[in-house]
Biopython code that builds the backbone (N, CA, C, O; Angstrom):
import numpy as np
from Bio.PDB.StructureBuilder import StructureBuilder

atoms = [
    (1, "MET", "N", (125.814, 115.303, 70.282)),
    (1, "MET", "CA", (124.634, 115.832, 70.919)),
    (1, "MET", "C", (125.020, 116.690, 72.114)),
    (1, "MET", "O", (124.386, 117.714, 72.372)),
    (2, "ASN", "N", (126.053, 116.285, 72.847)),
    (2, "ASN", "CA", (126.437, 117.039, 74.029)),
    (2, "ASN", "C", (127.143, 118.338, 73.670)),
    (2, "ASN", "O", (127.154, 119.264, 74.481)),
    (3, "ALA", "N", (127.734, 118.439, 72.478)),
    (3, "ALA", "CA", (128.409, 119.660, 72.058)),
    (3, "ALA", "C", (127.420, 120.751, 71.685)),
    (3, "ALA", "O", (127.778, 121.928, 71.650)),
    (4, "ILE", "N", (126.197, 120.377, 71.409)),
    (4, "ILE", "CA", (125.142, 121.322, 71.054)),
    (4, "ILE", "C", (124.153, 121.329, 72.204)),
    (4, "ILE", "O", (123.685, 120.276, 72.636)),
    (5, "SER", "N", (123.838, 122.509, 72.694)),
    (5, "SER", "CA", (122.936, 122.612, 73.835)),
    (5, "SER", "C", (121.604, 123.198, 73.398)),
    (5, "SER", "O", (121.434, 124.418, 73.403)),
    (6, "PRO", "N", (120.661, 122.353, 73.021)),
    (6, "PRO", "CA", (119.354, 122.862, 72.612)),
    (6, "PRO", "C", (118.512, 123.232, 73.827)),
    (6, "PRO", "O", (117.719, 122.424, 74.310)),
    (7, "GLY", "N", (118.688, 124.461, 74.318)),
    (7, "GLY", "CA", (117.978, 124.922, 75.504)),
    (7, "GLY", "C", (116.472, 124.905, 75.356)),
    (7, "GLY", "O", (115.763, 124.800, 76.356)),
    (8, "TRP", "N", (115.956, 125.005, 74.127)),
    (8, "TRP", "CA", (114.519, 125.001, 73.909)),
    (8, "TRP", "C", (113.897, 123.677, 74.331)),
    (8, "TRP", "O", (112.698, 123.625, 74.606)),
    (9, "MET", "N", (114.693, 122.593, 74.389)),
    (9, "MET", "CA", (114.126, 121.297, 74.769)),
    (9, "MET", "C", (113.780, 121.241, 76.248)),
    (9, "MET", "O", (112.879, 120.498, 76.637)),
    (10, "ILE", "N", (114.473, 122.004, 77.076)),
    (10, "ILE", "CA", (114.208, 121.979, 78.506)),
    (10, "ILE", "C", (112.786, 122.446, 78.776)),
    (10, "ILE", "O", (112.063, 121.829, 79.559)),
    (11, "GLY", "N", (112.386, 123.529, 78.131)),
    (11, "GLY", "CA", (111.040, 124.047, 78.318)),
    (11, "GLY", "C", (109.971, 123.152, 77.735)),
    (11, "GLY", "O", (108.820, 123.205, 78.169)),
    (12, "SER", "N", (110.326, 122.327, 76.758)),
    (12, "SER", "CA", (109.332, 121.471, 76.122)),
    (12, "SER", "C", (109.217, 120.114, 76.800)),
    (12, "SER", "O", (108.443, 119.268, 76.352)),
    (13, "ALA", "N", (109.975, 119.889, 77.877)),
    (13, "ALA", "CA", (109.970, 118.586, 78.530)),
    (13, "ALA", "C", (108.674, 118.318, 79.287)),
    (13, "ALA", "O", (108.295, 117.161, 79.467)),
    (14, "THR", "N", (107.997, 119.358, 79.728)),
    (14, "THR", "CA", (106.731, 119.164, 80.420)),
    (14, "THR", "C", (105.706, 120.144, 79.865)),
    (14, "THR", "O", (106.046, 121.216, 79.363)),
    (15, "ARG", "N", (104.471, 119.755, 79.968)),
    (15, "ARG", "CA", (103.366, 120.604, 79.520)),
    (15, "ARG", "C", (102.369, 120.709, 80.654)),
    (15, "ARG", "O", (102.504, 120.041, 81.679)),
    (16, "ALA", "N", (101.385, 121.537, 80.469)),
    (16, "ALA", "CA", (100.341, 121.683, 81.484)),
    (16, "ALA", "C", (99.597, 120.370, 81.695)),
    (16, "ALA", "O", (99.060, 120.119, 82.774)),
    (17, "THR", "N", (99.569, 119.536, 80.658)),
    (17, "THR", "CA", (98.851, 118.267, 80.743)),
    (17, "THR", "C", (99.720, 117.136, 81.276)),
    (17, "THR", "O", (99.232, 116.019, 81.447)),
    (18, "GLY", "N", (101.005, 117.400, 81.543)),
    (18, "GLY", "CA", (101.897, 116.358, 82.048)),
    (18, "GLY", "C", (103.086, 116.162, 81.143)),
    (18, "GLY", "O", (103.226, 116.844, 80.127)),
    (19, "ALA", "N", (103.928, 115.248, 81.503)),
    (19, "ALA", "CA", (105.142, 114.976, 80.739)),
    (19, "ALA", "C", (104.812, 114.209, 79.461)),
    (19, "ALA", "O", (103.901, 113.380, 79.461)),
    (20, "PRO", "N", (105.528, 114.467, 78.385)),
    (20, "PRO", "CA", (105.291, 113.721, 77.151)),
    (20, "PRO", "C", (105.739, 112.266, 77.308)),
    (20, "PRO", "O", (106.540, 111.947, 78.186)),
    (21, "ALA", "N", (105.222, 111.401, 76.460)),
    (21, "ALA", "CA", (105.559, 109.984, 76.529)),
    (21, "ALA", "C", (107.029, 109.731, 76.210)),
    (21, "ALA", "O", (107.619, 108.784, 76.731)),
    (22, "TYR", "N", (107.613, 110.545, 75.379)),
    (22, "TYR", "CA", (109.012, 110.383, 74.995)),
    (22, "TYR", "C", (109.778, 111.654, 75.317)),
    (22, "TYR", "O", (109.303, 112.752, 75.027)),
    (23, "PRO", "N", (110.953, 111.521, 75.911)),
    (23, "PRO", "CA", (111.762, 112.722, 76.156)),
    (23, "PRO", "C", (112.111, 113.401, 74.838)),
    (23, "PRO", "O", (112.461, 112.719, 73.875)),
    (24, "PRO", "N", (112.025, 114.705, 74.772)),
    (24, "PRO", "CA", (112.351, 115.410, 73.530)),
    (24, "PRO", "C", (113.759, 115.086, 73.019)),
    (24, "PRO", "O", (113.976, 115.049, 71.808)),
    (25, "ALA", "N", (114.708, 114.854, 73.916)),
    (25, "ALA", "CA", (116.074, 114.525, 73.490)),
    (25, "ALA", "C", (116.102, 113.215, 72.709)),
    (25, "ALA", "O", (116.863, 113.088, 71.750)),
    (26, "VAL", "N", (115.289, 112.247, 73.100)),
    (26, "VAL", "CA", (115.230, 110.966, 72.388)),
    (26, "VAL", "C", (114.633, 111.181, 71.001)),
    (26, "VAL", "O", (115.156, 110.677, 70.007)),
    (27, "LEU", "N", (113.538, 111.929, 70.940)),
    (27, "LEU", "CA", (112.918, 112.197, 69.634)),
    (27, "LEU", "C", (113.886, 112.945, 68.726)),
    (27, "LEU", "O", (113.975, 112.650, 67.534)),
    (28, "LEU", "N", (114.610, 113.913, 69.285)),
    (28, "LEU", "CA", (115.576, 114.665, 68.494)),
    (28, "LEU", "C", (116.673, 113.754, 67.962)),
    (28, "LEU", "O", (117.050, 113.863, 66.795)),
    (29, "LYS", "N", (117.188, 112.866, 68.791)),
    (29, "LYS", "CA", (118.228, 111.930, 68.341)),
    (29, "LYS", "C", (117.718, 111.061, 67.201)),
    (29, "LYS", "O", (118.426, 110.839, 66.219)),
    (30, "LEU", "N", (116.483, 110.568, 67.330)),
    (30, "LEU", "CA", (115.915, 109.731, 66.274)),
    (30, "LEU", "C", (115.754, 110.504, 64.969)),
    (30, "LEU", "O", (116.090, 110.007, 63.894)),
    (31, "ILE", "N", (115.237, 111.720, 65.078)),
    (31, "ILE", "CA", (115.034, 112.555, 63.891)),
    (31, "ILE", "C", (116.376, 112.864, 63.226)),
    (31, "ILE", "O", (116.529, 112.691, 62.017)),
    (32, "LEU", "N", (117.343, 113.319, 64.018)),
    (32, "LEU", "CA", (118.650, 113.681, 63.449)),
    (32, "LEU", "C", (119.348, 112.470, 62.841)),
    (32, "LEU", "O", (119.932, 112.571, 61.762)),
    (33, "PHE", "N", (119.296, 111.333, 63.516)),
    (33, "PHE", "CA", (119.941, 110.142, 62.967)),
    (33, "PHE", "C", (119.231, 109.696, 61.695)),
    (33, "PHE", "O", (119.874, 109.323, 60.714)),
    (34, "GLY", "N", (117.902, 109.736, 61.718)),
    (34, "GLY", "CA", (117.158, 109.384, 60.513)),
    (34, "GLY", "C", (117.509, 110.292, 59.348)),
    (34, "GLY", "O", (117.758, 109.818, 58.239)),
    (35, "TYR", "N", (117.531, 111.602, 59.596)),
    (35, "TYR", "CA", (117.881, 112.552, 58.548)),
    (35, "TYR", "C", (119.296, 112.296, 58.030)),
    (35, "TYR", "O", (119.550, 112.403, 56.831)),
    (36, "SER", "N", (120.213, 111.957, 58.935)),
    (36, "SER", "CA", (121.593, 111.714, 58.519)),
    (36, "SER", "C", (121.706, 110.487, 57.627)),
    (36, "SER", "O", (122.678, 110.339, 56.886)),
    (37, "ARG", "N", (120.722, 109.614, 57.698)),
    (37, "ARG", "CA", (120.684, 108.406, 56.870)),
    (37, "ARG", "C", (119.753, 108.565, 55.675)),
    (37, "ARG", "O", (119.507, 107.612, 54.936)),
    (38, "GLY", "N", (119.239, 109.778, 55.494)),
    (38, "GLY", "CA", (118.349, 110.028, 54.361)),
    (38, "GLY", "C", (116.921, 109.590, 54.621)),
    (38, "GLY", "O", (116.118, 109.522, 53.690)),
    (39, "ILE", "N", (116.589, 109.290, 55.873)),
    (39, "ILE", "CA", (115.228, 108.882, 56.229)),
    (39, "ILE", "C", (114.510, 110.108, 56.785)),
    (39, "ILE", "O", (114.813, 110.563, 57.888)),
    (40, "VAL", "N", (113.571, 110.634, 56.029)),
    (40, "VAL", "CA", (112.853, 111.829, 56.466)),
    (40, "VAL", "C", (111.376, 111.555, 56.744)),
    (40, "VAL", "O", (110.662, 112.434, 57.227)),
    (41, "SER", "N", (110.926, 110.365, 56.447)),
    (41, "SER", "CA", (109.535, 109.988, 56.701)),
    (41, "SER", "C", (109.379, 109.530, 58.147)),
    (41, "SER", "O", (110.146, 108.695, 58.625)),
    (42, "SER", "N", (108.393, 110.074, 58.837)),
    (42, "SER", "CA", (108.122, 109.665, 60.219)),
    (42, "SER", "C", (107.735, 108.196, 60.298)),
    (42, "SER", "O", (108.077, 107.509, 61.261)),
    (43, "ARG", "N", (107.025, 107.718, 59.292)),
    (43, "ARG", "CA", (106.652, 106.294, 59.263)),
    (43, "ARG", "C", (107.889, 105.412, 59.107)),
    (43, "ARG", "O", (107.980, 104.355, 59.731)),
    (44, "GLU", "N", (108.833, 105.840, 58.285)),
    (44, "GLU", "CA", (110.062, 105.061, 58.104)),
    (44, "GLU", "C", (110.921, 105.083, 59.365)),
    (44, "GLU", "O", (111.552, 104.080, 59.699)),
    (45, "ILE", "N", (110.951, 106.214, 60.068)),
    (45, "ILE", "CA", (111.705, 106.285, 61.325)),
    (45, "ILE", "C", (111.050, 105.371, 62.361)),
    (45, "ILE", "O", (111.745, 104.662, 63.089)),
    (46, "GLU", "N", (109.732, 105.382, 62.430)),
    (46, "GLU", "CA", (109.029, 104.470, 63.343)),
    (46, "GLU", "C", (109.388, 103.022, 63.021)),
    (46, "GLU", "O", (109.696, 102.243, 63.923)),
    (47, "ARG", "N", (109.351, 102.663, 61.748)),
    (47, "ARG", "CA", (109.680, 101.304, 61.317)),
    (47, "ARG", "C", (111.119, 100.954, 61.683)),
    (47, "ARG", "O", (111.399, 99.843, 62.135)),
    (48, "ALA", "N", (112.030, 101.908, 61.486)),
    (48, "ALA", "CA", (113.436, 101.673, 61.822)),
    (48, "ALA", "C", (113.605, 101.423, 63.316)),
    (48, "ALA", "O", (114.468, 100.642, 63.718)),
    (49, "CYS", "N", (112.789, 102.077, 64.143)),
    (49, "CYS", "CA", (112.856, 101.878, 65.603)),
    (49, "CYS", "C", (112.422, 100.468, 65.998)),
    (49, "CYS", "O", (112.691, 100.023, 67.114)),
    (50, "LEU", "N", (111.764, 99.778, 65.101)),
    (50, "LEU", "CA", (111.341, 98.400, 65.343)),
    (50, "LEU", "C", (112.290, 97.377, 64.722)),
    (50, "LEU", "O", (112.327, 96.224, 65.152)),
    (51, "GLN", "N", (113.064, 97.798, 63.702)),
    (51, "GLN", "CA", (113.838, 96.839, 62.926)),
    (51, "GLN", "C", (115.340, 97.069, 62.907)),
    (51, "GLN", "O", (116.095, 96.119, 62.700)),
    (52, "ASN", "N", (115.796, 98.289, 63.116)),
    (52, "ASN", "CA", (117.211, 98.626, 62.989)),
    (52, "ASN", "C", (117.830, 98.738, 64.370)),
    (52, "ASN", "O", (117.334, 99.478, 65.219)),
    (53, "VAL", "N", (118.915, 98.005, 64.597)),
    (53, "VAL", "CA", (119.510, 97.942, 65.935)),
    (53, "VAL", "C", (119.966, 99.311, 66.443)),
    (53, "VAL", "O", (119.876, 99.570, 67.643)),
    (54, "VAL", "N", (120.447, 100.182, 65.577)),
    (54, "VAL", "CA", (120.888, 101.508, 66.020)),
    (54, "VAL", "C", (119.689, 102.349, 66.461)),
    (54, "VAL", "O", (119.734, 102.999, 67.505)),
    (55, "PHE", "N", (118.635, 102.334, 65.675)),
    (55, "PHE", "CA", (117.423, 103.071, 66.049)),
    (55, "PHE", "C", (116.809, 102.486, 67.327)),
    (55, "PHE", "O", (116.311, 103.225, 68.176)),
    (56, "ILE", "N", (116.848, 101.166, 67.454)),
    (56, "ILE", "CA", (116.322, 100.523, 68.656)),
    (56, "ILE", "C", (117.083, 101.016, 69.883)),
    (56, "ILE", "O", (116.478, 101.324, 70.911)),
    (57, "ALA", "N", (118.405, 101.090, 69.776)),
    (57, "ALA", "CA", (119.223, 101.568, 70.894)),
    (57, "ALA", "C", (118.945, 103.040, 71.192)),
    (57, "ALA", "O", (118.807, 103.423, 72.354)),
    (58, "LEU", "N", (118.862, 103.863, 70.152)),
    (58, "LEU", "CA", (118.599, 105.293, 70.351)),
    (58, "LEU", "C", (117.236, 105.539, 70.992)),
    (58, "LEU", "O", (117.074, 106.471, 71.780)),
    (59, "SER", "N", (116.262, 104.706, 70.652)),
    (59, "SER", "CA", (114.907, 104.900, 71.165)),
    (59, "SER", "C", (114.683, 104.236, 72.518)),
    (59, "SER", "O", (113.599, 104.343, 73.092)),
    (60, "GLY", "N", (115.695, 103.557, 73.026)),
    (60, "GLY", "CA", (115.517, 102.859, 74.297)),
    (60, "GLY", "C", (114.568, 101.682, 74.173)),
    (60, "GLY", "O", (113.834, 101.363, 75.108)),
    (61, "GLU", "N", (114.588, 101.039, 73.014)),
    (61, "GLU", "CA", (113.734, 99.888, 72.709)),
    (61, "GLU", "C", (112.245, 100.225, 72.727)),
    (61, "GLU", "O", (111.402, 99.362, 72.970)),
    (62, "ARG", "N", (111.937, 101.494, 72.465)),
    (62, "ARG", "CA", (110.544, 101.939, 72.354)),
    (62, "ARG", "C", (110.403, 102.661, 71.023)),
    (62, "ARG", "O", (111.163, 103.584, 70.728)),
    (63, "ALA", "N", (109.458, 102.253, 70.240)),
    (63, "ALA", "CA", (109.243, 102.886, 68.942)),
    (63, "ALA", "C", (108.146, 103.933, 69.059)),
    (63, "ALA", "O", (106.975, 103.583, 69.209)),
    (64, "PRO", "N", (108.506, 105.214, 68.994)),
    (64, "PRO", "CA", (107.455, 106.234, 69.032)),
    (64, "PRO", "C", (106.572, 106.124, 67.788)),
    (64, "PRO", "O", (107.060, 105.837, 66.695)),
    (65, "HIS", "N", (105.294, 106.351, 67.961)),
    (65, "HIS", "CA", (104.350, 106.317, 66.846)),
    (65, "HIS", "C", (104.716, 107.426, 65.859)),
    (65, "HIS", "O", (105.208, 108.482, 66.256)),
    (66, "PHE", "N", (104.476, 107.182, 64.596)),
    (66, "PHE", "CA", (104.851, 108.170, 63.579)),
    (66, "PHE", "C", (104.166, 109.514, 63.804)),
    (66, "PHE", "O", (104.727, 110.554, 63.459)),
    (67, "THR", "N", (102.968, 109.509, 64.376)),
    (67, "THR", "CA", (102.294, 110.789, 64.631)),
    (67, "THR", "C", (103.008, 111.595, 65.721)),
    (67, "THR", "O", (102.980, 112.825, 65.699)),
    (68, "THR", "N", (103.637, 110.917, 66.660)),
    (68, "THR", "CA", (104.431, 111.590, 67.689)),
    (68, "THR", "C", (105.637, 112.262, 67.047)),
    (68, "THR", "O", (105.956, 113.409, 67.357)),
    (69, "LEU", "N", (106.305, 111.541, 66.150)),
    (69, "LEU", "CA", (107.460, 112.099, 65.444)),
    (69, "LEU", "C", (107.040, 113.269, 64.563)),
    (69, "LEU", "O", (107.722, 114.294, 64.514)),
    (70, "THR", "N", (105.920, 113.114, 63.869)),
    (70, "THR", "CA", (105.425, 114.181, 62.995)),
    (70, "THR", "C", (105.087, 115.438, 63.790)),
    (70, "THR", "O", (105.444, 116.544, 63.385)),
    (71, "ALA", "N", (104.408, 115.275, 64.905)),
    (71, "ALA", "CA", (104.043, 116.426, 65.732)),
    (71, "ALA", "C", (105.286, 117.118, 66.282)),
    (71, "ALA", "O", (105.333, 118.346, 66.354)),
    (72, "PHE", "N", (106.288, 116.338, 66.668)),
    (72, "PHE", "CA", (107.532, 116.900, 67.184)),
    (72, "PHE", "C", (108.215, 117.746, 66.117)),
    (72, "PHE", "O", (108.649, 118.864, 66.394)),
    (73, "VAL", "N", (108.312, 117.219, 64.899)),
    (73, "VAL", "CA", (108.946, 117.960, 63.810)),
    (73, "VAL", "C", (108.108, 119.166, 63.409)),
    (73, "VAL", "O", (108.651, 120.236, 63.136)),
    (74, "ARG", "N", (106.804, 119.002, 63.372)),
    (74, "ARG", "CA", (105.933, 120.119, 62.994)),
    (74, "ARG", "C", (106.060, 121.268, 63.997)),
    (74, "ARG", "O", (106.073, 122.437, 63.611)),
    (75, "THR", "N", (106.153, 120.934, 65.266)),
    (75, "THR", "CA", (106.245, 121.944, 66.317)),
    (75, "THR", "C", (107.615, 122.603, 66.372)),
    (75, "THR", "O", (107.718, 123.811, 66.586)),
    (76, "LEU", "N", (108.657, 121.821, 66.183)),
    (76, "LEU", "CA", (110.021, 122.315, 66.387)),
    (76, "LEU", "C", (110.883, 122.217, 65.127)),
    (76, "LEU", "O", (112.108, 122.130, 65.217)),
    (77, "GLY", "N", (110.250, 122.232, 63.965)),
    (77, "GLY", "CA", (110.967, 122.050, 62.710)),
    (77, "GLY", "C", (112.125, 122.997, 62.486)),
    (77, "GLY", "O", (113.198, 122.570, 62.058)),
    (78, "GLU", "N", (111.930, 124.271, 62.767)),
    (78, "GLU", "CA", (112.993, 125.252, 62.540)),
    (78, "GLU", "C", (114.184, 124.993, 63.464)),
    (78, "GLU", "O", (115.335, 125.056, 63.031)),
    (79, "GLU", "N", (113.906, 124.702, 64.734)),
    (79, "GLU", "CA", (114.971, 124.409, 65.679)),
    (79, "GLU", "C", (115.718, 123.133, 65.301)),
    (79, "GLU", "O", (116.942, 123.062, 65.404)),
    (80, "ILE", "N", (114.958, 122.123, 64.858)),
    (80, "ILE", "CA", (115.577, 120.860, 64.439)),
    (80, "ILE", "C", (116.479, 121.100, 63.232)),
    (80, "ILE", "O", (117.586, 120.566, 63.169)),
    (81, "ALA", "N", (116.015, 121.895, 62.282)),
    (81, "ALA", "CA", (116.832, 122.207, 61.104)),
    (81, "ALA", "C", (118.119, 122.914, 61.510)),
    (81, "ALA", "O", (119.183, 122.623, 60.965)),
    (82, "ASN", "N", (118.030, 123.844, 62.466)),
    (82, "ASN", "CA", (119.230, 124.542, 62.934)),
    (82, "ASN", "C", (120.200, 123.584, 63.608)),
    (82, "ASN", "O", (121.407, 123.658, 63.378)),
    (83, "ILE", "N", (119.683, 122.690, 64.433)),
    (83, "ILE", "CA", (120.559, 121.723, 65.107)),
    (83, "ILE", "C", (121.162, 120.767, 64.093)),
    (83, "ILE", "O", (122.338, 120.421, 64.202)),
    (84, "PHE", "N", (120.380, 120.331, 63.105)),
    (84, "PHE", "CA", (120.907, 119.440, 62.076)),
    (84, "PHE", "C", (122.072, 120.107, 61.349)),
    (84, "PHE", "O", (123.081, 119.462, 61.062)),
    (85, "THR", "N", (121.933, 121.396, 61.052)),
    (85, "THR", "CA", (123.013, 122.148, 60.403)),
    (85, "THR", "C", (124.249, 122.202, 61.298)),
    (85, "THR", "O", (125.372, 122.042, 60.819)),
    (86, "GLN", "N", (124.045, 122.427, 62.600)),
    (86, "GLN", "CA", (125.169, 122.451, 63.534)),
    (86, "GLN", "C", (125.860, 121.092, 63.612)),
    (86, "GLN", "O", (127.088, 121.016, 63.650)),
    (87, "VAL", "N", (125.072, 120.028, 63.634)),
    (87, "VAL", "CA", (125.635, 118.681, 63.700)),
    (87, "VAL", "C", (126.436, 118.391, 62.433)),
    (87, "VAL", "O", (127.511, 117.794, 62.499)),
    (88, "GLN", "N", (125.920, 118.808, 61.292)),
    (88, "GLN", "CA", (126.665, 118.623, 60.046)),
    (88, "GLN", "C", (128.008, 119.323, 60.125)),
    (88, "GLN", "O", (129.020, 118.773, 59.689)),
    (89, "GLY", "N", (128.032, 120.534, 60.680)),
    (89, "GLY", "CA", (129.279, 121.279, 60.821)),
    (89, "GLY", "C", (130.252, 120.575, 61.756)),
    (89, "GLY", "O", (131.455, 120.557, 61.496)),
    (90, "LEU", "N", (129.745, 119.994, 62.844)),
    (90, "LEU", "CA", (130.599, 119.282, 63.786)),
    (90, "LEU", "C", (131.200, 118.022, 63.182)),
    (90, "LEU", "O", (132.285, 117.593, 63.574)),
    (91, "SER", "N", (130.490, 117.430, 62.224)),
    (91, "SER", "CA", (130.987, 116.201, 61.619)),
    (91, "SER", "C", (132.217, 116.456, 60.759)),
    (91, "SER", "O", (132.977, 115.533, 60.465)),
    (92, "GLY", "N", (132.414, 117.729, 60.351)),
    (92, "GLY", "CA", (133.587, 118.076, 59.565)),
    (92, "GLY", "C", (133.496, 117.701, 58.098)),
    (92, "GLY", "O", (134.398, 118.007, 57.318)),
    (93, "ARG", "N", (132.421, 117.045, 57.721)),
    (93, "ARG", "CA", (132.268, 116.628, 56.327)),
    (93, "ARG", "C", (131.070, 117.282, 55.667)),
    (93, "ARG", "O", (130.863, 117.122, 54.464)),
    (94, "GLY", "N", (130.295, 118.002, 56.418)),
    (94, "GLY", "CA", (129.096, 118.610, 55.847)),
    (94, "GLY", "C", (127.901, 117.694, 55.888)),
    (94, "GLY", "O", (126.775, 118.133, 55.653)),
    (95, "ASN", "N", (128.124, 116.417, 56.186)),
    (95, "ASN", "CA", (127.024, 115.481, 56.398)),
    (95, "ASN", "C", (127.509, 114.374, 57.320)),
    (95, "ASN", "O", (128.688, 114.320, 57.670)),
    (96, "ILE", "N", (126.620, 113.515, 57.701)),
    (96, "ILE", "CA", (126.939, 112.501, 58.694)),
    (96, "ILE", "C", (126.704, 111.122, 58.106)),
    (96, "ILE", "O", (125.601, 110.806, 57.660)),
    (97, "GLY", "N", (127.727, 110.318, 58.107)),
    (97, "GLY", "CA", (127.558, 108.908, 57.824)),
    (97, "GLY", "C", (127.373, 108.490, 56.384)),
    (97, "GLY", "O", (127.150, 107.307, 56.129)),
    (98, "SER", "N", (127.454, 109.394, 55.434)),
    (98, "SER", "CA", (127.335, 108.985, 54.040)),
    (98, "SER", "C", (128.134, 109.943, 53.176)),
    (98, "SER", "O", (128.554, 111.010, 53.624)),
    (99, "ASP", "N", (128.333, 109.544, 51.940)),
    (99, "ASP", "CA", (129.077, 110.379, 51.011)),
    (99, "ASP", "C", (128.186, 111.312, 50.221)),
    (99, "ASP", "O", (128.678, 112.141, 49.456)),
    (100, "SER", "N", (126.871, 111.188, 50.399)),
    (100, "SER", "CA", (125.952, 112.052, 49.659)),
    (100, "SER", "C", (125.471, 113.179, 50.551)),
    (100, "SER", "O", (125.463, 113.062, 51.777)),
    (101, "GLU", "N", (125.076, 114.261, 49.925)),
    (101, "GLU", "CA", (124.572, 115.420, 50.661)),
    (101, "GLU", "C", (123.199, 115.104, 51.228)),
    (101, "GLU", "O", (122.353, 114.532, 50.540)),
    (102, "VAL", "N", (122.978, 115.474, 52.472)),
    (102, "VAL", "CA", (121.691, 115.238, 53.116)),
    (102, "VAL", "C", (121.095, 116.588, 53.472)),
    (102, "VAL", "O", (121.672, 117.343, 54.254)),
    (103, "SER", "N", (119.951, 116.887, 52.904)),
    (103, "SER", "CA", (119.241, 118.125, 53.214)),
    (103, "SER", "C", (117.767, 117.786, 53.384)),
    (103, "SER", "O", (117.001, 117.839, 52.421)),
    (104, "PRO", "N", (117.371, 117.443, 54.592)),
    (104, "PRO", "CA", (115.969, 117.037, 54.778)),
    (104, "PRO", "C", (115.019, 118.199, 54.571)),
    (104, "PRO", "O", (115.347, 119.354, 54.844)),
    (105, "GLN", "N", (113.850, 117.871, 54.089)),
    (105, "GLN", "CA", (112.784, 118.852, 53.952)),
    (105, "GLN", "C", (111.994, 118.860, 55.248)),
    (105, "GLN", "O", (111.218, 117.942, 55.513)),
    (106, "ILE", "N", (112.190, 119.899, 56.061)),
    (106, "ILE", "CA", (111.511, 120.011, 57.341)),
    (106, "ILE", "C", (110.135, 120.620, 57.090)),
    (106, "ILE", "O", (110.035, 121.705, 56.517)),
    (107, "PRO", "N", (109.056, 119.922, 57.522)),
    (107, "PRO", "CA", (107.726, 120.501, 57.333)),
    (107, "PRO", "C", (107.584, 121.803, 58.104)),
    (107, "PRO", "O", (108.096, 121.940, 59.215)),
    (108, "SER", "N", (106.887, 122.749, 57.507)),
    (108, "SER", "CA", (106.668, 124.016, 58.192)),
    (108, "SER", "C", (105.551, 123.860, 59.211)),
    (108, "SER", "O", (104.640, 123.050, 59.042)),
    (109, "ALA", "N", (105.641, 124.647, 60.265)),
    (109, "ALA", "CA", (104.613, 124.595, 61.306)),
    (109, "ALA", "C", (103.301, 125.144, 60.752)),
    (109, "ALA", "O", (103.280, 126.113, 59.994)),
    (110, "GLY", "N", (102.207, 124.495, 61.154)),
    (110, "GLY", "CA", (100.903, 124.999, 60.773)),
    (110, "GLY", "C", (100.296, 124.237, 59.738)),
    (110, "GLY", "O", (99.184, 124.550, 59.312)),
]
sb = StructureBuilder()
sb.init_structure("model")
sb.init_model(0)
sb.init_chain("A")
sb.init_seg("    ")
for serial, (resi, resn, name, xyz) in enumerate(atoms, 1):
    if name == "N":
        sb.init_residue(resn, " ", resi, " ")
    sb.init_atom(name, np.array(xyz, "f"), 0.0, 1.0, " ", f" {name:<3s}", serial, name[0])
structure = sb.get_structure()
């Protein structure tokens, strides 16, 4: 995560209505880790944040609601896909943590 600098997240950290409930970096980590494990459903990622020790640690023991994850991906899907591709390249294997190819279907905005 530190080798990739997603500058777009800095601007998304606050809105006119106030700070979001979850830092964008945390949501991004959850999404990327979920995708790397073949979990592309926001509901499944939410469930994993309640049941899986790695997701629990990544989320800071807070499970974002699936609608929060969905809105994050819907808003920043293209950027997330680009970062996921960069992370795959950094892993040196083309994917992370499994022997199968992982290509998540990122929902388009709108």
